[in-house]
C-alpha positions as CSV (number, residue, x, y, z in Angstrom):
1,X,-183.4,37.7,44.1
2,X,-182.3,35.2,41.4
3,X,-181.4,38.1,39.1
4,X,-179.4,39.8,41.8
5,X,-177.6,36.5,42.5
6,X,-176.8,36.0,38.8
7,X,-175.5,39.6,38.5
8,X,-173.2,39.1,41.5
9,X,-172.0,35.8,40.1
10,X,-171.4,37.5,36.8
11,X,-169.5,40.3,38.4
12,X,-167.4,37.9,40.4
13,X,-166.6,35.9,37.3
14,X,-165.7,39.1,35.4
15,X,-163.4,40.2,38.2
16,X,-161.7,36.8,38.2
17,X,-161.2,37.0,34.5
18,X,-159.9,40.5,34.6
19,X,-157.6,39.7,37.5
20,X,-156.2,36.6,35.8
21,X,-155.7,38.4,32.5
22,X,-154.1,41.6,33.8
23,X,-150.4,41.8,34.8
24,X,-147.9,44.6,35.4
25,X,-144.3,45.0,34.3
26,X,-141.9,46.7,36.6
27,X,-139.3,49.1,35.2
28,X,-136.6,46.8,36.5
29,X,-138.0,43.8,34.6
30,X,-138.7,42.2,31.3
31,X,-141.8,40.1,30.8
32,X,-142.1,37.1,28.4
33,X,-145.7,36.0,27.5
34,X,-146.0,32.3,26.7
35,X,-148.9,30.6,25.0
36,X,-148.8,26.9,25.4
37,X,-145.1,27.0,25.9
38,X,-144.3,29.3,23.0
39,X,-143.1,32.9,23.3
40,X,-145.8,35.2,21.8
41,X,-144.8,38.5,23.2
42,X,-141.9,40.4,24.9
43,X,-142.7,43.3,27.2
44,X,-139.7,45.6,27.8
45,X,-141.5,48.8,28.9
46,X,-143.1,49.1,32.3
47,X,-146.9,49.3,32.5
48,X,-150.2,47.3,32.8
49,X,-150.8,44.6,30.2
50,X,-153.4,41.9,29.6
51,X,-153.2,38.3,28.5
52,X,-155.5,35.4,27.7
53,X,-156.4,33.7,31.0
54,X,-155.8,30.0,31.4
55,X,-154.0,30.0,28.0
56,X,-151.1,32.5,28.4
57,X,-148.7,32.8,31.2
58,X,-145.9,35.4,32.0
59,X,-142.3,35.0,33.2
60,X,-140.2,37.9,34.5
61,X,-136.5,38.5,34.1
62,X,-134.3,41.1,35.7
63,X,-133.0,43.8,33.4
64,X,-130.7,45.4,36.0
65,X,-126.9,44.9,35.9
66,X,-125.9,41.7,37.6
67,X,-122.5,40.6,39.1
68,X,-120.9,37.3,38.6
69,X,-118.4,36.5,41.4
70,X,-116.2,33.5,42.1
71,X,-115.9,32.1,45.6
72,X,-112.3,31.1,45.1
73,X,-109.5,32.5,42.9
74,X,-108.8,30.5,39.8
75,X,-105.4,29.2,38.9
76,X,-103.8,30.1,35.5
77,X,-100.4,29.5,33.9
78,X,-98.3,32.3,32.4
79,X,-95.9,32.1,29.5
80,X,-93.1,31.5,32.0
81,X,-95.0,28.3,33.1
82,X,-95.7,30.0,36.5
83,X,-99.0,29.6,38.3
84,X,-101.0,32.7,39.3
85,X,-104.2,33.0,41.3
86,X,-106.7,35.4,39.8
87,X,-109.7,36.8,41.6
88,X,-112.1,38.5,39.1
89,X,-115.7,39.4,38.6
90,X,-118.0,40.2,35.7
91,X,-120.8,42.8,35.3
92,X,-123.5,41.6,32.9
93,X,-127.2,42.1,32.0
94,X,-130.0,40.7,29.9
95,X,-130.6,42.7,26.7
96,X,-132.7,40.1,24.7
97,X,-135.0,38.1,27.0
98,X,-136.2,35.9,24.1
99,X,-132.6,34.7,23.3
100,X,-131.9,34.5,27.0
101,X,-134.8,32.1,27.5
102,X,-134.0,30.0,24.4
103,X,-130.3,29.7,25.3
104,X,-130.4,29.0,29.0
105,X,-134.1,28.4,29.6
106,X,-134.1,31.6,31.6
107,X,-132.0,30.0,34.3
108,X,-129.6,32.5,35.9
109,X,-127.4,29.8,37.4
110,X,-126.9,28.2,34.0
111,X,-126.2,31.6,32.4
112,X,-123.5,32.4,35.0
113,X,-122.0,28.9,34.5
114,X,-121.6,29.6,30.7
115,X,-120.3,33.1,31.3
116,X,-117.8,31.8,33.8
117,X,-116.6,29.3,31.2
118,X,-116.2,32.1,28.6
119,X,-114.2,34.3,30.9
120,X,-112.0,31.5,32.2
121,X,-111.2,30.4,28.7
122,X,-110.3,34.0,27.8
123,X,-108.1,34.4,30.9
124,X,-106.3,31.2,30.2
125,X,-105.6,32.3,26.7
126,X,-104.4,35.8,27.6
127,X,-102.3,34.7,30.6
128,X,-100.6,32.1,28.5
129,X,-99.2,34.8,26.3
130,X,-97.8,37.0,29.0
131,X,-95.3,37.0,31.9
132,X,-96.1,37.5,35.5
133,X,-95.0,41.1,35.4
134,X,-97.3,41.8,32.4
135,X,-100.4,40.3,34.1
136,X,-99.7,41.9,37.5
137,X,-99.1,45.5,36.3
138,X,-97.8,46.0,32.8
139,X,-100.8,44.9,30.7
140,X,-103.6,44.4,33.2
141,X,-105.9,47.0,31.7
142,X,-105.4,45.7,28.2
143,X,-106.2,42.1,29.4
144,X,-109.5,43.2,31.0
145,X,-110.6,45.1,27.9
146,X,-109.7,42.1,25.6
147,X,-111.7,39.8,27.9
148,X,-114.7,42.1,28.0
149,X,-114.9,42.4,24.2
150,X,-114.4,38.7,23.6
151,X,-117.0,37.6,26.3
152,X,-119.5,40.3,25.1
153,X,-119.3,39.0,21.5
154,X,-120.0,35.4,22.6
155,X,-122.6,36.3,25.2
156,X,-124.7,38.3,22.7
157,X,-125.8,34.9,21.3
158,X,-127.4,34.3,24.6
159,X,-129.1,37.7,24.7
160,X,-126.6,38.9,27.3
161,X,-124.3,42.0,27.3
162,X,-121.0,42.0,29.2
163,X,-120.4,45.4,30.6
164,X,-117.1,44.9,32.4
165,X,-114.6,42.2,33.3
166,X,-112.3,43.1,36.3
167,X,-109.3,41.5,37.8
168,X,-109.4,42.3,41.4
169,X,-106.2,40.5,42.5
170,X,-103.5,38.6,40.7
171,X,-101.4,36.7,43.3
172,X,-98.8,34.0,43.2
173,X,-99.4,30.7,45.0
174,X,-97.9,30.6,48.5
175,X,-95.1,28.2,47.6
176,X,-94.1,30.5,44.6
177,X,-94.6,33.7,46.6
178,X,-92.0,32.6,49.2
179,X,-89.3,31.8,46.7
180,X,-90.1,35.1,44.8
181,X,-89.9,37.1,48.1
182,X,-86.6,35.4,49.0
183,X,-85.2,36.2,45.6
184,X,-86.4,39.8,45.8
185,X,-84.9,40.1,49.3
186,X,-81.5,38.8,48.1
187,X,-81.6,41.2,45.2
188,X,-82.4,44.1,47.5
189,X,-79.6,43.1,49.8
190,X,-77.2,43.0,46.9
191,X,-78.3,46.4,45.8
192,X,-78.0,47.7,49.3
193,X,-74.5,46.3,49.7
194,X,-73.4,47.8,46.4
195,X,-74.8,51.2,47.5
196,X,-73.0,51.0,50.8
197,X,-69.7,50.2,49.1
198,X,-70.2,53.1,46.7
199,X,-71.0,55.3,49.7
200,X,-67.9,54.2,51.5
201,X,-65.7,54.8,48.5
202,X,-67.3,58.3,48.0
203,X,-66.8,59.0,51.7
204,X,-63.1,58.0,51.6
205,X,-62.6,60.2,48.5
206,X,-64.3,63.2,50.3
207,X,-62.2,62.7,53.4
208,X,-58.9,62.4,51.4
209,X,-59.8,65.6,49.5
210,X,-60.7,67.3,52.7
211,X,-57.3,66.3,54.3
212,X,-55.5,67.5,51.2
213,X,-57.2,70.8,51.3
214,X,-56.5,71.0,55.0
215,X,-52.8,70.5,54.4
216,X,-52.7,73.0,51.6
217,X,-54.6,75.6,53.7
218,X,-52.2,75.1,56.7
219,X,-49.1,75.3,54.4
220,X,-50.4,78.4,52.8
221,X,-51.3,80.0,56.2
222,X,-47.8,79.1,57.5
223,X,-46.2,80.6,54.4
224,X,-48.2,83.8,54.7
225,X,-47.5,84.0,58.5
226,X,-43.7,83.6,57.9
227,X,-43.9,86.2,55.2
228,X,-45.8,88.6,57.4
229,X,-43.4,87.9,60.3
230,X,-40.4,88.5,58.1
231,X,-41.8,91.7,56.8
232,X,-42.5,92.7,60.5
233,X,-38.9,91.9,61.5
234,X,-37.6,93.8,58.6
235,X,-39.8,96.8,59.5
236,X,-38.7,96.6,63.1
237,X,-35.0,96.4,62.1
238,X,-35.5,99.4,59.9
239,X,-37.1,101.3,62.7
240,X,-34.3,100.3,65.1
241,X,-31.7,101.3,62.5
242,X,-33.3,104.7,62.1
243,X,-33.5,105.2,65.9
244,X,-29.8,104.1,66.3
245,X,-28.8,106.5,63.6
246,X,-30.4,109.5,65.2
247,X,-29.0,108.9,68.8
248,X,-26.7,105.9,69.1
249,X,-25.9,106.5,72.7
250,X,-29.6,106.7,73.7
251,X,-30.4,103.6,71.6
252,X,-27.6,101.7,73.3
253,X,-28.9,102.8,76.7
254,X,-32.5,101.7,75.8
255,X,-31.4,98.3,74.6
256,X,-29.4,97.8,77.8
257,X,-32.4,98.7,79.9
258,X,-34.5,96.1,77.9
259,X,-31.8,93.5,78.5
260,X,-31.7,94.2,82.2
261,X,-35.5,93.9,82.3
262,X,-35.6,90.6,80.5
263,X,-32.7,89.2,82.5
264,X,-34.1,89.9,85.9
265,X,-37.9,89.3,85.6
266,X,-38.1,87.8,89.1
267,X,-36.3,88.0,92.4
268,X,-35.0,84.4,92.0
269,X,-33.2,85.1,88.8
270,X,-29.4,84.8,89.1
271,X,-26.8,85.6,86.4
272,X,-23.0,85.3,86.8
273,X,-21.1,87.7,84.6
274,X,-17.8,89.5,85.0
275,X,-18.5,93.0,86.4
276,X,-16.2,94.5,83.9
277,X,-18.3,93.1,81.1
278,X,-20.1,95.5,78.8
279,X,-23.4,94.1,80.1
280,X,-22.9,96.3,83.3
281,X,-21.6,99.3,81.4
282,X,-24.6,101.5,82.3
283,X,-24.8,100.1,85.8
284,X,-21.2,101.0,86.5
285,X,-21.6,104.5,85.2
286,X,-25.0,105.2,86.8
287,X,-23.4,106.3,90.1
288,X,-20.9,108.7,88.4
289,X,-21.6,112.3,88.0
């Protein structure tokens, strides 16, 4: 029985030793092995590892991409001495856990505080060289790339890589925005008024040209009508002359009949003429044989 008990105790102690000496590293983590406070090993690959129990201890650090956000937009000054509010974020990750631990004692809060200071200093320097237009649209991509390169170069000393620096929003402070919007509104109204005046001038020009063309067309139409009418009268006179030449007596009779018809179109028509007048020549002779 004593041998069995000793064996069980030995097995238990062995299990405790194995348990306390074995550790695993996840694929999303780095592991730093410390011996009496000194780094003795860095594990970057996932797997099962062993350490000296009671002497060595392990700390884990995330190797995934992390995001640094600011709760409130920061205020910066442009080259025009105008304030702008900038909302940005940073994508970063640990690439050298040993440097990371030595630089910030492995404290993520402290690391983000230092990164924030780096990025803010870079933003202040870059915005101070540019106008509001440049930072809002003109050179925004260039600013982000310059900030990323600068912050990455400095953060490498902490074992950190900066993957991206993004400016989400660049706004003017409320008091500045109102004055800018008022100025923009005034400028737009000025442009609108100028366009309206140009449109009115163009409309007047078009109307004047249309009136001129109308008068020309009417005049040309009247001229053509008079010409056609004159040609018609001339043709009619020619026909009448030809008819008169062929039978003057019949022509005279026909013209008298037309005169009678036009003179007495209705029963109420009255004409006072001497009966011996030539107007009644054919009326007087109509009863003679």
